[in-house]
N, C-alpha and C positions, 0 to 999 in steps of 0.2 A: 801438351803444354803449348806448343806453337799455335795450335788452333785457338786456344783460349786467349793467347796474346793478340792474335789477329782479330778476335771478336772484341777484345777490349779496345784495340786501336779503332775499329769500326765504330764502336759506341762513342768513343771520344770525338771522332770526326762528326758524327751525327749530333752530339751534344753541342759542339762548337757552332755547327750550322744553325741549330735551333736557337742558340743563344745570341746569334748575330742579327742585328736589326735589319741589315741589308737583305737577309734571307726572307724575312717577313714582309719587307717592302716589295720584293720580287713576287712573293706569293700574292700580295694584295693587287699588284699590277696585273698579274695573270688572271686573277679572279674577276677583275673588272673587264678585261678583254673577253673572257668566256661569257660573262653576262651579256655584254653587247653583241657577241656573236650569236647567242641563243635568240636574242630579240630580233637582230638583223643578220640574217644568214650571209649577207653580202659584206659584212663589216670588215673582214680580213682580205677581201678581194682587192687586188692591185691592177691598175690598167696604165698603159702608157699614153700620155697626152702629147700629141705632136705639136700642139699650139704652144705649150709651156716648155716642152723638152724635158719632161720629168714624169715621175710616177704620180698617179692620182688614186684617191681612195680615202675612206674615213681615217685610217691610221696615219696617212700622210698629212691630212689636215690637223690631226692631233699633234704631230711632231712640229708642224709650223707654229702652232699656238704655244707649244712648250718652250720655244726658244726664248721668249721674253721672261718666262718663269725661271729658266736656267740662269739667266743673267742676274736677276735680282736675288735669287736664292743663294747664288755663289757669294755675292757681296754681303748678304745678310748673315751667312754662315761665319764669315771672318769677323764681322762685328759682334755677333752673339758669342763667339768663342772667347771674346775679351770681356764677357759679362755685360755687354752693352746691347743696344737695340737701335735700329734705324727705321723710324716710321715715315721718313721723308721720301723713300724710293719711288712711290707712286707719283708724288708731285714732281720729283726730278724727271721722271719719264715725260710728264706733261710739259715741263719747261724745255727739255731737250727737243721734244717733238715740235713744240711751238716755235722754237728758235730756228730749226731746220726749215720748216714749212714757210715761215715768214721771210727768211732770207731768200728762199727759192722764188717766192712770189715777187720779191723786190729785185729779182734778176741776178742774184749772186750765183757763183759757180757752185755746183753740187758738192764738190769736195771741200770747198770753203765752208759750206753749210754744215757738212758732217763734222768737220774739225771744230767749228765754233760750238756746235751742240755738245760734243764731247768735252770741250773746255768748260762749258757752263756746268756740266755734271761734275767735273773735277773741282770747280770753284765752290759749288754748293757742298760737296762732300768735304772739302777742305775746311770750309767754315764750320761744319759740324765737328770736324776733328779738332779744330782750334778751341771751340767752346767746351768740348768734352775733355780734351787732354791738357790744355794749358790753363783754362779758366776753371776747370773742375766742375762744370755744370752736369746735372744728371742727364744721361743719354736720352731717357724717355722724354723729358721736358724739352730738351734741345731739339730733338728731331721732330717732336710733335709741333713745336713752333714753326720749324722749317717746312713741315708738311702743310700747314695752313698758309704760310707765306708763299710757298712754291706756286700754289694755284693763282695767287694774286700776281706773282711775277709773270706767269704764263699769260694772264689776261692783259697785263701791261704790254707784253711783247706783241700780242696780236690785236691790241686796241679793243679788247673785249669781244672779239669775233673769233670764229673758228677758221683759221687759215687753211685755204685750199690750194694746193699746188699740183692738182691732178692734171691740169691743162698746161702746165709750164713745161717748156721744152728743156731738155738737158738734165732732167731728173732721173734718167734711166738707171744709173748706178745705184742710187738709193732705192728705187723701186725693185731692182733686181735683188738687193739684200733681203727684202721681205718676201718677194714672190718668185724669185728665180730658183734654179736647181743646179746642184753639183753632182754629176754622175747619177742623176735621177732622184737624188735626195734633196729636200728643201734646203736652200742656201743658208737661210737664217739659222736653221738647226745645226748645220755643219759648222758655221761660224761660231755659234754659241758653244758647241761641243769643243771646238779647238781652243777657245778662250778658257773654258773650264779646265781642260787638260793642261794648258800653260800655267794657269794659276795654281792648279794642284801640284804640278812639277816644281814650281818655285817654292811652294809652301812645304813640300816634303823632301825635296832634294837639297834645300838650303836650310839654314837655321831659322828662317822666318816663321815657319809653322810652329816650331818648338817655342819660340819667343812669344808668339801670339797665345799659345796655350798657357804658358807660364804667367803671362799678364792676367789672363782670365781666371786662373786659379788663385793667385795672390800677387797683387801689384807690388806690395812692399817687399815680399820675398824675392820677386823677380828683380827689383831694383838692387837688392843686396848682392845678387849674383852678377851684376854688371849690365843688366838689360835696362834700356831706357823706355819705360812704359809710355811716356808721352809720345815718343816717335812711333811706337807701335800703334797706339790708339789713333793718332793722326793718319797713319798709313791706311788702316783698315776702313776708316770712314771715307777717305779720299778714293780708295778703290771701289767702295760701294757706290759712291756718286758716279764714277765713270761707267760702271757696269749698268747702273740704272739708266744712264743716258743712252747706252747702247740699246737697252730694252725699249726705251722711248722711241728710238729710231725704228726699231722693228715694228712697234705697234702702229706708228703713224705712216710709215712708208708703204704699208700694205694697201692703203687707200689714198696715200699722198694727201692726207688731210688730218688735222689735229682738232679734237674737241677738248678744249681746255678744262672742261668740267669732268668728262668721262674718261679721258685718256689716263690710264694708270690707276683708275679709281679702285680702291680696296685691294690693290695688288700687294701692298705692304703686308696685309694679313695673309695672303696666299704665300708670300715669301717666307714668313714666319712658320706657317704650317708645313711648308716643304722642308724647312730646316728641322722641325720637330719630327716629322715623319722619317727624315733621314737619320735620326738618332743623336743629333747634337743637343746637348743639354742647354737650356736657357740660362742656367747658372754660370755658364762659361767653362773654359777648360778645353778638354779634348773635343775635336770636331772631325767631321767626315764630309768632305766635299763630294765624294762619290755618293754618299747617302743623300745629301741635299739635292744632287742632280737627279737621282732616282725619284726623290720626293717631288721635284718640280714636274717630272714627266707624269707622276701619279696625279698631281693636281690637274694637269691638262686632261688626263684620262678620265678623271672624275667628272669634269665639265663635259667631256664628250659623252660619257655615260648618261648624264642628265638629259642631254639632247636626244640620245638614242632611245631612252626609255620614255621620252615625252613627258617628263616631270613638269607639272604646272609651275609657272614662274614664281607664283606666291610660295610654293613649297620648296623651291630650289635651295634656299639657304639651310633649311632644316635637313634636307636630304644630304647636302654637302657636309654639314656638321656631323650627321650620323655616320657617314662613311669614314670621315677622318677619325672620329672617336673609336670606331671598330678597329681601324688600322693601328691606332695608338695603343689600344688594349692588347692587340696581338703582340705588340712589341714590349709590353710592360714586363719588367724584371720579375714581378711576382707571378705572372702567368708562366714565364719560363721556368721559374723555380718550382711552381706547382706541377708542371709537366715532368720535370726532372724527379721530383719527389714520388710521383705516381710510378714512374719507371723503376725507381730504386725499390719501392715496396713490392712491385711485381717481381723484380729480380730476386728479392729476398725470399718471397714465397716460393718461387721456383726452386731456389737452392735448398730450402727447408724440405720441400717435397722430395727432392733428389736424395737428401740425406736420409729421410724417413724410409724411402724405398730401398 
């Protein structure tokens, strides 16, 4: 009897693991790493670089790139969980990067440049929040307009040119954020991870997370329970703007140069994909910051896989889409249910054979 109970407990644990989106995200990440390792036997090799004071290798490069995805995916998760969307994150990255680089080229203090860039991200996010929460505009249309306007704002800030602060003295703190190391690990990844953990702690250790999910499920019902949906909507878009600005600093500080056209280009799509891979529903409600963080790392890993496999640039979007579709299929509830049904039928047959014997 005890043996049967232990077997049932084990089966329950396995069923829970197989039904968890995080499990399949981890499986997908491991599969991508294995593929890259088969193609490039040196893929997992790590070496110490005395010049940078940190580890070097393909996996380290992937972690450095994933930092910007972690930021925008975290903000996008909070927005999507309220049944909204933020298509402006890529443009906010460009505006924040352009602001920082232009201020540095004009002789501003690096910390002033960083703070102003973050403030710009907060302002744009707040504008989105006001338009969505107070004026009641559709999030898709609101952030789409801001996505288009953001590029224009970045061009105005840099007078239509690509601001270059690589030769400016005093920009080392910003350059270190993107290229430095903390205990051998990329500084931008560590900073991004700490921010994700802080946002996660605030969301789950306070009532904020519950209120965000409540607004995403039903705004009217949440209002009747004493929650102010307008404040919550404003808050998530403001947070998304600040996190996108941090991602913009990561993206531009690596070379201390901003390309107002290419900086943050298409990254709003990557952020949405990371959230979907992480298991958060686009319809709003329950969200998983851990899942989105893992999804962000997977996005960076897919891009690294494309480079490792030498996929032609023309076929890159199709390859990227195919991998994402496979991961989403792995996480689909119907696939999980089919697996569970097959196991149930197998167990039933085994029991019938035991009875017949």
